[in-house]
All heavy atoms as a GROMACS GRO file, in nm:
protein
  626
    1MET      N    1  11.694   3.191   7.758
    1MET     CA    2  11.835   3.215   7.778
    1MET      C    3  11.920   3.123   7.690
    1MET      O    4  12.017   3.165   7.633
    1MET     CB    5  11.867   3.195   7.927
    1MET     CG    6  12.009   3.222   7.963
    1MET     SD    7  12.042   3.396   7.938
    1MET     CE    8  12.207   3.407   7.987
    2LYS      N    9  11.879   2.993   7.683
    2LYS     CA   10  11.954   2.899   7.601
    2LYS      C   11  11.945   2.933   7.453
    2LYS      O   12  12.041   2.919   7.379
    2LYS     CB   13  11.904   2.756   7.623
    2LYS     CG   14  11.944   2.696   7.754
    2LYS     CD   15  11.898   2.552   7.761
    2LYS     CE   16  11.933   2.490   7.893
    2LYS     NZ   17  11.888   2.350   7.899
    3ARG      N   18  11.829   2.979   7.412
    3ARG     CA   19  11.812   3.016   7.271
    3ARG      C   20  11.897   3.135   7.235
    3ARG      O   21  11.953   3.141   7.125
    3ARG     CB   22  11.665   3.044   7.240
    3ARG     CG   23  11.582   2.920   7.241
    3ARG     CD   24  11.441   2.947   7.204
    3ARG     NE   25  11.362   2.824   7.216
    3ARG     CZ   26  11.237   2.815   7.187
    3ARG    NH1   27  11.171   2.922   7.146
    3ARG    NH2   28  11.175   2.701   7.200
    4LEU      N   29  11.908   3.231   7.325
    4LEU     CA   30  11.992   3.348   7.300
    4LEU      C   31  12.138   3.306   7.292
    4LEU      O   32  12.211   3.351   7.203
    4LEU     CB   33  11.973   3.451   7.411
    4LEU     CG   34  12.058   3.577   7.400
    4LEU    CD1   35  12.025   3.651   7.271
    4LEU    CD2   36  12.039   3.666   7.520
    5LEU      N   37  12.182   3.218   7.380
    5LEU     CA   38  12.319   3.169   7.378
    5LEU      C   39  12.346   3.092   7.248
    5LEU      O   40  12.448   3.112   7.183
    5LEU     CB   41  12.345   3.078   7.498
    5LEU     CG   42  12.483   3.014   7.507
    5LEU    CD1   43  12.590   3.120   7.517
    5LEU    CD2   44  12.489   2.918   7.623
    6ALA      N   45  12.253   3.008   7.207
    6ALA     CA   46  12.268   2.933   7.082
    6ALA      C   47  12.273   3.027   6.962
    6ALA      O   48  12.352   3.007   6.870
    6ALA     CB   49  12.155   2.833   7.066
    7LEU      N   50  12.189   3.130   6.963
    7LEU     CA   51  12.189   3.226   6.854
    7LEU      C   52  12.320   3.304   6.848
    7LEU      O   53  12.375   3.324   6.739
    7LEU     CB   54  12.071   3.321   6.870
    7LEU     CG   55  12.050   3.423   6.760
    7LEU    CD1   56  12.017   3.351   6.629
    7LEU    CD2   57  11.938   3.517   6.796
    8LEU      N   58  12.371   3.345   6.961
    8LEU     CA   59  12.498   3.418   6.964
    8LEU      C   60  12.614   3.330   6.918
    8LEU      O   61  12.699   3.374   6.841
    8LEU     CB   62  12.526   3.471   7.105
    8LEU     CG   63  12.439   3.588   7.150
    8LEU    CD1   64  12.467   3.622   7.296
    8LEU    CD2   65  12.464   3.709   7.062
    9LEU      N   66  12.617   3.206   6.964
    9LEU     CA   67  12.724   3.114   6.922
    9LEU      C   68  12.716   3.084   6.774
    9LEU      O   69  12.817   3.083   6.704
    9LEU     CB   70  12.718   2.986   7.004
    9LEU     CG   71  12.762   2.996   7.149
    9LEU    CD1   72  12.736   2.864   7.221
    9LEU    CD2   73  12.906   3.037   7.160
   10SER      N   74  12.596   3.060   6.725
   10SER     CA   75  12.579   3.030   6.582
   10SER      C   76  12.614   3.151   6.496
   10SER      O   77  12.679   3.138   6.393
   10SER     CB   78  12.435   2.988   6.554
   10SER     OG   79  12.404   2.871   6.626
   11GLY      N   80  12.572   3.267   6.539
   11GLY     CA   81  12.604   3.390   6.465
   11GLY      C   82  12.754   3.418   6.463
   11GLY      O   83  12.810   3.455   6.360
   12GLY      N   84  12.819   3.399   6.576
   12GLY     CA   85  12.963   3.419   6.582
   12GLY      C   86  13.038   3.320   6.494
   12GLY      O   87  13.134   3.356   6.426
   13LEU      N   88  12.993   3.196   6.494
   13LEU     CA   89  13.054   3.094   6.410
   13LEU      C   90  13.033   3.127   6.263
   13LEU      O   91  13.125   3.114   6.182
   13LEU     CB   92  12.995   2.958   6.444
   13LEU     CG   93  13.052   2.839   6.370
   13LEU    CD1   94  13.199   2.823   6.400
   13LEU    CD2   95  12.978   2.713   6.410
   14LEU      N   96  12.916   3.171   6.226
   14LEU     CA   97  12.888   3.208   6.088
   14LEU      C   98  12.975   3.325   6.043
   14LEU      O   99  13.032   3.323   5.934
   14LEU     CB  100  12.740   3.242   6.071
   14LEU     CG  101  12.696   3.281   5.930
   14LEU    CD1  102  12.710   3.162   5.837
   14LEU    CD2  103  12.553   3.330   5.933
   15VAL      N  104  12.989   3.426   6.127
   15VAL     CA  105  13.073   3.541   6.094
   15VAL      C  106  13.218   3.496   6.076
   15VAL      O  107  13.287   3.540   5.982
   15VAL     CB  108  13.062   3.651   6.202
   15VAL    CG1  109  13.169   3.756   6.187
   15VAL    CG2  110  12.924   3.714   6.198
   16GLU      N  111  13.266   3.409   6.163
   16GLU     CA  112  13.403   3.360   6.153
   16GLU      C  113  13.425   3.281   6.024
   16GLU      O  114  13.526   3.299   5.956
   16GLU     CB  115  13.437   3.272   6.274
   16GLU     CG  116  13.578   3.223   6.277
   16GLU     CD  117  13.680   3.333   6.296
   16GLU    OE1  118  13.649   3.435   6.358
   16GLU    OE2  119  13.793   3.316   6.245
   17LEU      N  120  13.333   3.194   5.990
   17LEU     CA  121  13.348   3.114   5.868
   17LEU      C  122  13.340   3.199   5.742
   17LEU      O  123  13.409   3.172   5.644
   17LEU     CB  124  13.243   3.004   5.864
   17LEU     CG  125  13.264   2.890   5.966
   17LEU    CD1  126  13.146   2.794   5.961
   17LEU    CD2  127  13.394   2.818   5.940
   18LEU      N  128  13.257   3.302   5.742
   18LEU     CA  129  13.246   3.388   5.626
   18LEU      C  130  13.365   3.481   5.610
   18LEU      O  131  13.391   3.531   5.500
   18LEU     CB  132  13.116   3.470   5.632
   18LEU     CG  133  12.988   3.390   5.616
   18LEU    CD1  134  12.866   3.480   5.634
   18LEU    CD2  135  12.983   3.321   5.481
   19SER      N  136  13.440   3.506   5.717
   19SER     CA  137  13.555   3.595   5.708
   19SER      C  138  13.683   3.524   5.668
   19SER      O  139  13.786   3.589   5.649
   19SER     CB  140  13.575   3.666   5.843
   19SER     OG  141  13.618   3.572   5.940
   20LEU      N  142  13.682   3.393   5.652
   20LEU     CA  143  13.801   3.319   5.614
   20LEU      C  144  13.834   3.341   5.467
   20LEU      O  145  13.748   3.364   5.385
   20LEU     CB  146  13.782   3.169   5.639
   20LEU     CG  147  13.773   3.128   5.785
   20LEU    CD1  148  13.740   2.980   5.794
   20LEU    CD2  149  13.904   3.155   5.856
   21ASP      N  150  13.962   3.330   5.435
   21ASP     CA  151  14.010   3.342   5.298
   21ASP      C  152  14.022   3.203   5.238
   21ASP      O  153  14.113   3.129   5.268
   21ASP     CB  154  14.145   3.413   5.298
   21ASP     CG  155  14.202   3.426   5.158
   21ASP    OD1  156  14.124   3.421   5.061
   21ASP    OD2  157  14.325   3.442   5.146
   22TYR      N  158  13.927   3.166   5.153
   22TYR     CA  159  13.924   3.033   5.096
   22TYR      C  160  14.000   3.024   4.964
   22TYR      O  161  13.999   2.919   4.901
   22TYR     CB  162  13.779   2.988   5.074
   22TYR     CG  163  13.705   2.963   5.202
   22TYR    CD1  164  13.616   3.055   5.252
   22TYR    CD2  165  13.726   2.847   5.274
   22TYR    CE1  166  13.548   3.033   5.369
   22TYR    CE2  167  13.658   2.823   5.392
   22TYR     CZ  168  13.569   2.916   5.439
   22TYR     OH  169  13.502   2.894   5.555
   23THR      N  170  14.065   3.129   4.921
   23THR     CA  171  14.132   3.126   4.791
   23THR      C  172  14.249   3.028   4.789
   23THR      O  173  14.280   2.972   4.685
   23THR     CB  174  14.180   3.266   4.751
   23THR    OG1  175  14.268   3.316   4.853
   23THR    CG2  176  14.063   3.360   4.732
   24LYS      N  177  14.314   3.008   4.901
   24LYS     CA  178  14.427   2.915   4.905
   24LYS      C  179  14.382   2.771   4.901
   24LYS      O  180  14.460   2.683   4.869
   24LYS     CB  181  14.510   2.938   5.030
   24LYS     CG  182  14.586   3.067   5.029
   24LYS     CD  183  14.674   3.078   5.150
   24LYS     CE  184  14.751   3.208   5.150
   24LYS     NZ  185  14.838   3.219   5.266
   25ALA      N  186  14.257   2.743   4.933
   25ALA     CA  187  14.208   2.606   4.937
   25ALA      C  188  14.170   2.553   4.800
   25ALA      O  189  14.137   2.437   4.786
   25ALA     CB  190  14.089   2.596   5.031
   26VAL      N  191  14.173   2.636   4.697
   26VAL     CA  192  14.137   2.594   4.562
   26VAL      C  193  14.259   2.530   4.496
   26VAL      O  194  14.368   2.582   4.502
   26VAL     CB  195  14.087   2.715   4.479
   26VAL    CG1  196  14.058   2.673   4.337
   26VAL    CG2  197  13.966   2.776   4.544
   27GLY      N  198  14.240   2.416   4.436
   27GLY     CA  199  14.349   2.350   4.366
   27GLY      C  200  14.364   2.208   4.411
   27GLY      O  201  14.289   2.156   4.493
   28SER      N  202  14.462   2.143   4.355
   28SER     CA  203  14.485   2.003   4.386
   28SER      C  204  14.621   1.989   4.452
   28SER      O  205  14.693   2.085   4.475
   28SER     CB  206  14.479   1.920   4.259
   28SER     OG  207  14.584   1.958   4.173
   29TYR      N  208  14.657   1.865   4.478
   29TYR     CA  209  14.786   1.836   4.539
   29TYR      C  210  14.899   1.884   4.450
   29TYR      O  211  14.999   1.937   4.499
   29TYR     CB  212  14.798   1.686   4.566
   29TYR     CG  213  14.930   1.647   4.623
   29TYR    CD1  214  14.962   1.674   4.754
   29TYR    CD2  215  15.024   1.582   4.543
   29TYR    CE1  216  15.084   1.640   4.807
   29TYR    CE2  217  15.147   1.547   4.595
   29TYR     CZ  218  15.177   1.576   4.727
   29TYR     OH  219  15.298   1.541   4.777
   30ALA      N  220  14.884   1.868   4.318
   30ALA     CA  221  14.989   1.911   4.225
   30ALA      C  222  15.012   2.061   4.234
   30ALA      O  223  15.125   2.109   4.222
   30ALA     CB  224  14.951   1.870   4.083
   31TYR      N  225  14.906   2.137   4.255
   31TYR     CA  226  14.920   2.282   4.270
   31TYR      C  227  15.004   2.316   4.393
   31TYR      O  228  15.091   2.402   4.388
   31TYR     CB  229  14.782   2.346   4.281
   31TYR     CG  230  14.788   2.494   4.315
   31TYR    CD1  231  14.813   2.588   4.217
   31TYR    CD2  232  14.772   2.537   4.446
   31TYR    CE1  233  14.820   2.722   4.246
   31TYR    CE2  234  14.778   2.671   4.477
   31TYR     CZ  235  14.802   2.763   4.377
   31TYR     OH  236  14.810   2.896   4.408
   32TYR      N  237  14.980   2.247   4.503
   32TYR     CA  238  15.055   2.275   4.625
   32TYR      C  239  15.200   2.232   4.616
   32TYR      O  240  15.287   2.295   4.672
   32TYR     CB  241  14.987   2.210   4.746
   32TYR     CG  242  14.860   2.282   4.782
   32TYR    CD1  243  14.738   2.230   4.748
   32TYR    CD2  244  14.863   2.405   4.845
   32TYR    CE1  245  14.621   2.297   4.777
   32TYR    CE2  246  14.749   2.474   4.874
   32TYR     CZ  247  14.628   2.420   4.840
   32TYR     OH  248  14.514   2.487   4.869
   33VAL      N  249  15.226   2.124   4.543
   33VAL     CA  250  15.365   2.082   4.524
   33VAL      C  251  15.440   2.186   4.440
   33VAL      O  252  15.556   2.216   4.466
   33VAL     CB  253  15.371   1.942   4.458
   33VAL    CG1  254  15.512   1.907   4.416
   33VAL    CG2  255  15.317   1.838   4.554
   34ALA      N  256  15.371   2.242   4.341
   34ALA     CA  257  15.436   2.341   4.254
   34ALA      C  258  15.453   2.477   4.322
   34ALA      O  259  15.546   2.550   4.291
   34ALA     CB  260  15.354   2.357   4.126
   35HIS      N  261  15.364   2.513   4.415
   35HIS     CA  262  15.365   2.647   4.475
   35HIS      C  263  15.384   2.646   4.627
   35HIS      O  264  15.343   2.740   4.694
   35HIS     CB  265  15.234   2.719   4.442
   35HIS     CG  266  15.212   2.739   4.296
   35HIS    ND1  267  15.144   2.649   4.219
   35HIS    CD2  268  15.250   2.838   4.212
   35HIS    CE1  269  15.140   2.690   4.094
   35HIS    NE2  270  15.205   2.806   4.087
   36TRP      N  271  15.445   2.545   4.681
   36TRP     CA  272  15.452   2.534   4.827
   36TRP      C  273  15.541   2.639   4.892
   36TRP      O  274  15.524   2.672   5.009
   36TRP     CB  275  15.496   2.395   4.868
   36TRP     CG  276  15.637   2.359   4.828
   36TRP    CD1  277  15.677   2.311   4.708
   36TRP    CD2  278  15.753   2.367   4.910
   36TRP    NE1  279  15.810   2.290   4.709
   36TRP    CE2  280  15.860   2.322   4.831
   36TRP    CE3  281  15.777   2.407   5.041
   36TRP    CZ2  282  15.990   2.317   4.879
   36TRP    CZ3  283  15.906   2.401   5.088
   36TRP    CH2  284  16.011   2.357   5.008
   37LYS      N  285  15.632   2.699   4.818
   37LYS     CA  286  15.720   2.802   4.878
   37LYS      C  287  15.647   2.933   4.904
   37LYS      O  288  15.693   3.015   4.981
   37LYS     CB  289  15.841   2.824   4.790
   37LYS     CG  290  15.934   2.704   4.790
   37LYS     CD  291  16.062   2.732   4.719
   37LYS     CE  292  16.149   2.608   4.726
   37LYS     NZ  293  16.280   2.628   4.667
   38GLU      N  294  15.530   2.953   4.841
   38GLU     CA  295  15.452   3.075   4.863
   38GLU      C  296  15.396   3.082   5.005
   38GLU      O  297  15.363   3.189   5.053
   38GLU     CB  298  15.338   3.083   4.762
   38GLU     CG  299  15.382   3.100   4.620
   38GLU     CD  300  15.266   3.099   4.522
   38GLU    OE1  301  15.150   3.092   4.568
   38GLU    OE2  302  15.293   3.103   4.402
   39VAL      N  303  15.383   2.968   5.070
   39VAL     CA  304  15.329   2.964   5.206
   39VAL      C  305  15.427   3.027   5.304
   39VAL      O  306  15.389   3.085   5.404
   39VAL     CB  307  15.295   2.819   5.246
   39VAL    CG1  308  15.244   2.811   5.387
   39VAL    CG2  309  15.194   2.761   5.150
   40GLY      N  310  15.556   3.017   5.274
   40GLY     CA  311  15.658   3.075   5.362
   40GLY      C  312  15.713   2.976   5.462
   40GLY      O  313  15.780   3.016   5.557
   41ILE      N  314  15.686   2.849   5.443
   41ILE     CA  315  15.737   2.744   5.532
   41ILE      C  316  15.836   2.661   5.451
   41ILE      O  317  15.804   2.617   5.341
   41ILE     CB  318  15.622   2.657   5.585
   41ILE    CG1  319  15.525   2.745   5.666
   41ILE    CG2  320  15.674   2.543   5.670
   41ILE    CD1  321  15.400   2.674   5.711
   42PRO      N  322  15.958   2.640   5.504
   42PRO     CA  323  16.063   2.576   5.423
   42PRO      C  324  16.046   2.427   5.395
   42PRO      O  325  16.118   2.372   5.314
   42PRO     CB  326  16.190   2.601   5.504
   42PRO     CG  327  16.144   2.622   5.642
   42PRO     CD  328  16.008   2.684   5.632
   43ASN      N  329  15.951   2.360   5.458
   43ASN     CA  330  15.933   2.216   5.440
   43ASN      C  331  15.803   2.192   5.365
   43ASN      O  332  15.697   2.245   5.400
   43ASN     CB  333  15.930   2.148   5.577
   43ASN     CG  334  15.925   1.999   5.570
   43ASN    OD1  335  15.885   1.942   5.469
   43ASN    ND2  336  15.963   1.934   5.678
   44LEU      N  337  15.806   2.106   5.261
   44LEU     CA  338  15.688   2.080   5.178
   44LEU      C  339  15.574   2.018   5.258
   44LEU      O  340  15.459   2.062   5.252
   44LEU     CB  341  15.724   1.989   5.061
   44LEU     CG  342  15.608   1.937   4.976
   44LEU    CD1  343  15.534   2.052   4.910
   44LEU    CD2  344  15.656   1.837   4.874
   45VAL      N  345  15.603   1.917   5.337
   45VAL     CA  346  15.498   1.848   5.413
   45VAL      C  347  15.435   1.944   5.515
   45VAL      O  348  15.312   1.951   5.529
   45VAL     CB  349  15.555   1.723   5.482
   45VAL    CG1  350  15.451   1.659   5.571
   45VAL    CG2  351  15.605   1.624   5.378
   46THR      N  352  15.516   2.018   5.586
   46THR     CA  353  15.465   2.113   5.684
   46THR      C  354  15.384   2.223   5.618
   46THR      O  355  15.281   2.266   5.671
   46THR     CB  356  15.580   2.173   5.765
   46THR    OG1  357  15.659   2.067   5.819
   46THR    CG2  358  15.530   2.259   5.878
   47ALA      N  359  15.426   2.267   5.501
   47ALA     CA  360  15.353   2.371   5.429
   47ALA      C  361  15.214   2.322   5.389
   47ALA      O  362  15.115   2.394   5.403
   47ALA     CB  363  15.431   2.415   5.305
   48ILE      N  364  15.204   2.198   5.342
   48ILE     CA  365  15.074   2.143   5.304
   48ILE      C  366  14.986   2.127   5.427
   48ILE      O  367  14.867   2.161   5.425
   48ILE     CB  368  15.091   2.010   5.228
   48ILE    CG1  369  15.150   2.037   5.091
   48ILE    CG2  370  14.957   1.938   5.215
   48ILE    CD1  371  15.188   1.913   5.015
   49LEU      N  372  15.042   2.077   5.536
   49LEU     CA  373  14.964   2.058   5.658
   49LEU      C  374  14.918   2.191   5.717
   49LEU      O  375  14.806   2.204   5.763
   49LEU     CB  376  15.044   1.981   5.762
   49LEU     CG  377  15.066   1.833   5.731
   49LEU    CD1  378  15.158   1.772   5.835
   49LEU    CD2  379  14.936   1.759   5.724
   50ALA      N  380  15.005   2.292   5.715
   50ALA     CA  381  14.971   2.421   5.774
   50ALA      C  382  14.875   2.501   5.688
   50ALA      O  383  14.793   2.577   5.739
   50ALA     CB  384  15.098   2.502   5.798
   51ASP      N  385  14.884   2.486   5.557
   51ASP     CA  386  14.804   2.570   5.468
   51ASP      C  387  14.677   2.500   5.422
   51ASP      O  388  14.566   2.550   5.442
   51ASP     CB  389  14.889   2.608   5.347
   51ASP     CG  390  14.822   2.713   5.261
   51ASP    OD1  391  14.765   2.807   5.317
   51ASP    OD2  392  14.828   2.701   5.138
   52TRP      N  393  14.688   2.386   5.364
   52TRP     CA  394  14.574   2.319   5.302
   52TRP      C  395  14.491   2.242   5.402
   52TRP      O  396  14.369   2.251   5.405
   52TRP     CB  397  14.628   2.226   5.193
   52TRP     CG  398  14.526   2.157   5.111
   52TRP    CD1  399  14.420   2.214   5.044
   52TRP    CD2  400  14.516   2.017   5.089
   52TRP    NE1  401  14.348   2.117   4.979
   52TRP    CE2  402  14.406   1.995   5.005
   52TRP    CE3  403  14.593   1.910   5.130
   52TRP    CZ2  404  14.370   1.870   4.964
   52TRP    CZ3  405  14.557   1.784   5.088
   52TRP    CH2  406  14.446   1.765   5.005
   53ARG      N  407  14.555   2.164   5.488
   53ARG     CA  408  14.483   2.080   5.583
   53ARG      C  409  14.423   2.162   5.698
   53ARG      O  410  14.338   2.112   5.770
   53ARG     CB  411  14.575   1.972   5.639
   53ARG     CG  412  14.620   1.871   5.539
   53ARG     CD  413  14.518   1.771   5.507
   53ARG     NE  414  14.478   1.700   5.628
   53ARG     CZ  415  14.375   1.621   5.636
   53ARG    NH1  416  14.301   1.599   5.533
   53ARG    NH2  417  14.345   1.563   5.749
   54ALA      N  418  14.466   2.283   5.716
   54ALA     CA  419  14.411   2.366   5.824
   54ALA      C  420  14.262   2.390   5.802
   54ALA      O  421  14.184   2.390   5.898
   54ALA     CB  422  14.486   2.497   5.833
   55TYR      N  423  14.220   2.408   5.678
   55TYR     CA  424  14.077   2.427   5.650
   55TYR      C  425  13.997   2.300   5.682
   55TYR      O  426  13.885   2.307   5.731
   55TYR     CB  427  14.055   2.468   5.504
   55TYR     CG  428  14.100   2.608   5.475
   55TYR    CD1  429  14.208   2.632   5.393
   55TYR    CD2  430  14.033   2.716   5.530
   55TYR    CE1  431  14.249   2.762   5.367
   55TYR    CE2  432  14.074   2.845   5.506
   55TYR     CZ  433  14.182   2.868   5.423
   55TYR     OH  434  14.224   2.995   5.398
   56ASP      N  435  14.055   2.186   5.650
   56ASP     CA  436  13.988   2.059   5.680
   56ASP      C  437  13.973   2.042   5.831
   56ASP      O  438  13.867   2.003   5.880
   56ASP     CB  439  14.068   1.943   5.619
   56ASP     CG  440  14.000   1.810   5.638
   56ASP    OD1  441  13.877   1.803   5.616
   56ASP    OD2  442  14.068   1.714   5.674
   57SER      N  443  14.079   2.072   5.905
   57SER     CA  444  14.073   2.059   6.050
   57SER      C  445  13.974   2.159   6.110
   57SER      O  446  13.903   2.126   6.206
   57SER     CB  447  14.212   2.081   6.111
   57SER     OG  448  14.301   1.983   6.065
   58LEU      N  449  13.969   2.278   6.054
   58LEU     CA  450  13.872   2.377   6.102
   58LEU      C  451  13.729   2.330   6.078
   58LEU      O  452  13.642   2.346   6.163
   58LEU     CB  453  13.894   2.512   6.032
   58LEU     CG  454  13.796   2.624   6.069
   58LEU    CD1  455  13.813   2.661   6.216
   58LEU    CD2  456  13.816   2.743   5.981
   59GLY      N  457  13.705   2.268   5.963
   59GLY     CA  458  13.572   2.214   5.935
   59GLY      C  459  13.534   2.104   6.031
   59GLY      O  460  13.420   2.097   6.079
   60GLU      N  461  13.628   2.015   6.062
   60GLU     CA  462  13.600   1.907   6.157
   60GLU      C  463  13.571   1.963   6.296
   60GLU      O  464  13.479   1.916   6.365
   60GLU     CB  465  13.718   1.811   6.162
   60GLU     CG  466  13.736   1.732   6.035
   60GLU     CD  467  13.867   1.656   6.031
   60GLU    OE1  468  13.944   1.663   6.130
   60GLU    OE2  469  13.892   1.588   5.931
   61ALA      N  470  13.648   2.062   6.338
   61ALA     CA  471  13.626   2.123   6.470
   61ALA      C  472  13.491   2.195   6.473
   61ALA      O  473  13.421   2.192   6.575
   61ALA     CB  474  13.739   2.221   6.502
   62THR      N  475  13.453   2.257   6.363
   62THR     CA  476  13.324   2.326   6.356
   62THR      C  477  13.209   2.227   6.369
   62THR      O  478  13.112   2.253   6.441
   62THR     CB  479  13.313   2.403   6.223
   62THR    OG1  480  13.420   2.496   6.216
   62THR    CG2  481  13.181   2.476   6.213
   63LEU      N  482  13.218   2.114   6.300
   63LEU     CA  483  13.113   2.013   6.310
   63LEU      C  484  13.104   1.956   6.452
   63LEU      O  485  12.994   1.936   6.504
   63LEU     CB  486  13.140   1.900   6.211
   63LEU     CG  487  13.113   1.934   6.065
   63LEU    CD1  488  13.154   1.818   5.976
   63LEU    CD2  489  12.968   1.970   6.044
   64LEU      N  490  13.217   1.932   6.514
   64LEU     CA  491  13.216   1.881   6.651
   64LEU      C  492  13.155   1.983   6.747
   64LEU      O  493  13.073   1.948   6.833
   64LEU     CB  494  13.359   1.846   6.695
   64LEU     CG  495  13.373   1.789   6.835
   64LEU    CD1  496  13.297   1.658   6.848
   64LEU    CD2  497  13.519   1.768   6.868
   65PHE      N  498  13.191   2.110   6.731
   65PHE     CA  499  13.136   2.215   6.816
   65PHE      C  500  12.985   2.226   6.796
   65PHE      O  501  12.910   2.239   6.894
   65PHE     CB  502  13.204   2.349   6.783
   65PHE     CG  503  13.148   2.464   6.858
   65PHE    CD1  504  13.177   2.482   6.992
   65PHE    CD2  505  13.065   2.555   6.795
   65PHE    CE1  506  13.124   2.590   7.062
   65PHE    CE2  507  13.011   2.662   6.863
   65PHE     CZ  508  13.042   2.679   6.997
   66ALA      N  509  12.939   2.221   6.672
   66ALA     CA  510  12.795   2.229   6.645
   66ALA      C  511  12.721   2.110   6.704
   66ALA      O  512  12.611   2.126   6.759
   66ALA     CB  513  12.772   2.238   6.496
   67ALA      N  514  12.780   1.991   6.697
   67ALA     CA  515  12.714   1.872   6.753
   67ALA      C  516  12.705   1.881   6.904
   67ALA      O  517  12.601   1.850   6.962
   67ALA     CB  518  12.792   1.747   6.712
   68VAL      N  519  12.811   1.924   6.969
   68VAL     CA  520  12.810   1.936   7.115
   68VAL      C  521  12.712   2.044   7.159
   68VAL      O  522  12.636   2.025   7.255
   68VAL     CB  523  12.952   1.965   7.168
   68VAL    CG1  524  12.950   2.005   7.314
   68VAL    CG2  525  13.041   1.843   7.148
   69THR      N  526  12.710   2.156   7.088
   69THR     CA  527  12.616   2.264   7.122
   69THR      C  528  12.472   2.218   7.104
   69THR      O  529  12.387   2.243   7.190
   69THR     CB  530  12.644   2.388   7.036
   69THR    OG1  531  12.779   2.427   7.053
   69THR    CG2  532  12.552   2.502   7.073
   70GLY      N  533  12.444   2.150   6.994
   70GLY     CA  534  12.308   2.100   6.972
   70GLY      C  535  12.267   1.998   7.075
   70GLY      O  536  12.154   1.998   7.123
   71PHE      N  537  12.358   1.909   7.111
   71PHE     CA  538  12.330   1.809   7.214
   71PHE      C  539  12.299   1.876   7.347
   71PHE      O  540  12.203   1.839   7.416
   71PHE     CB  541  12.448   1.713   7.228
   71PHE     CG  542  12.426   1.605   7.328
   71PHE    CD1  543  12.348   1.496   7.299
   71PHE    CD2  544  12.483   1.613   7.455
   71PHE    CE1  545  12.327   1.395   7.392
   71PHE    CE2  546  12.463   1.514   7.549
   71PHE     CZ  547  12.384   1.404   7.517
   72TYR      N  548  12.378   1.975   7.384
   72TYR     CA  549  12.356   2.045   7.510
   72TYR      C  550  12.222   2.117   7.510
   72TYR      O  551  12.148   2.114   7.608
   72TYR     CB  552  12.469   2.144   7.536
   72TYR     CG  553  12.443   2.232   7.656
   72TYR    CD1  554  12.457   2.182   7.784
   72TYR    CD2  555  12.404   2.363   7.641
   72TYR    CE1  556  12.430   2.260   7.895
   72TYR    CE2  557  12.378   2.444   7.749
   72TYR     CZ  558  12.392   2.392   7.877
   72TYR     OH  559  12.366   2.471   7.984
   73LEU      N  560  12.190   2.183   7.398
   73LEU     CA  561  12.065   2.258   7.394
   73LEU      C  562  11.942   2.167   7.392
   73LEU      O  563  11.839   2.201   7.447
   73LEU     CB  564  12.064   2.350   7.272
   73LEU     CG  565  12.162   2.466   7.280
   73LEU    CD1  566  12.164   2.542   7.148
   73LEU    CD2  567  12.130   2.560   7.394
   74LEU      N  568  11.954   2.051   7.331
   74LEU     CA  569  11.841   1.959   7.326
   74LEU      C  570  11.823   1.880   7.455
   74LEU      O  571  11.712   1.858   7.501
   74LEU     CB  572  11.856   1.861   7.209
   74LEU     CG  573  11.838   1.920   7.070
   74LEU    CD1  574  11.869   1.814   6.965
   74LEU    CD2  575  11.697   1.972   7.053
   75LEU      N  576  11.934   1.836   7.511
   75LEU     CA  577  11.926   1.748   7.628
   75LEU      C  578  11.997   1.808   7.750
   75LEU      O  579  12.049   1.735   7.833
   75LEU     CB  580  11.989   1.613   7.597
   75LEU     CG  581  11.927   1.539   7.477
   75LEU    CD1  582  12.007   1.414   7.447
   75LEU    CD2  583  11.783   1.504   7.505
   76GLY      N  584  11.997   1.940   7.758
   76GLY     CA  585  12.063   2.007   7.869
   76GLY      C  586  11.999   1.973   8.002
   76GLY      O  587  11.908   1.892   8.014
   77ARG      N  588  12.046   2.037   8.103
   77ARG     CA  589  11.994   2.009   8.238
   77ARG      C  590  11.846   2.042   8.248
   77ARG      O  591  11.802   2.151   8.214
   77ARG     CB  592  12.069   2.092   8.342
   77ARG     CG  593  12.212   2.056   8.353
   77ARG     CD  594  12.276   2.134   8.462
   77ARG     NE  595  12.417   2.106   8.469
   77ARG     CZ  596  12.497   2.148   8.564
   77ARG    NH1  597  12.448   2.225   8.659
   77ARG    NH2  598  12.623   2.118   8.563
   78ARG      N  599  11.774   1.944   8.295
   78ARG     CA  600  11.630   1.965   8.317
   78ARG      C  601  11.599   1.935   8.463
   78ARG      O  602  11.642   1.834   8.517
   78ARG     CB  603  11.548   1.870   8.230
   78ARG     CG  604  11.562   1.901   8.084
   78ARG     CD  605  11.475   1.810   8.003
   78ARG     NE  606  11.491   1.839   7.862
   78ARG     CZ  607  11.440   1.767   7.767
   78ARG    NH1  608  11.368   1.662   7.795
   78ARG    NH2  609  11.460   1.800   7.642
   79LYS      N  610  11.527   2.022   8.523
   79LYS     CA  611  11.488   2.001   8.664
   79LYS      C  612  11.372   1.906   8.668
   79LYS      O  613  11.273   1.920   8.597
   79LYS     CB  614  11.454   2.134   8.731
   79LYS     CG  615  11.572   2.225   8.739
   79LYS     CD  616  11.537   2.353   8.812
   79LYS     CE  617  11.658   2.443   8.820
   79LYS     NZ  618  11.632   2.565   8.891
   80ILE      N  619  11.381   1.808   8.754
   80ILE     CA  620  11.276   1.708   8.769
   80ILE      C  621  11.186   1.744   8.886
   80ILE      O  622  11.223   1.789   8.986
   80ILE     CB  623  11.336   1.567   8.790
   80ILE    CG1  624  11.415   1.530   8.666
   80ILE    CG2  625  11.227   1.467   8.814
   80ILE    CD1  626  11.487   1.399   8.676
   0.00000   0.00000   0.00000
């Protein structure tokens, strides 16, 4: 049962990560300063945080989720 749950969670996470549009994440800070109005947010700092840093935050959340899931599956409840 745990293996099926882990497989479903991993598969869903993989499908979600493969469906993301990574084209906006290409470039440097200078690119975002020059093209920040394309995001549709009137503030430069907010546009960078909402557009560019969102991928970084998603990656951090993905790693945390994978670590917690792996910890639970390895050291989950065991009946003594």
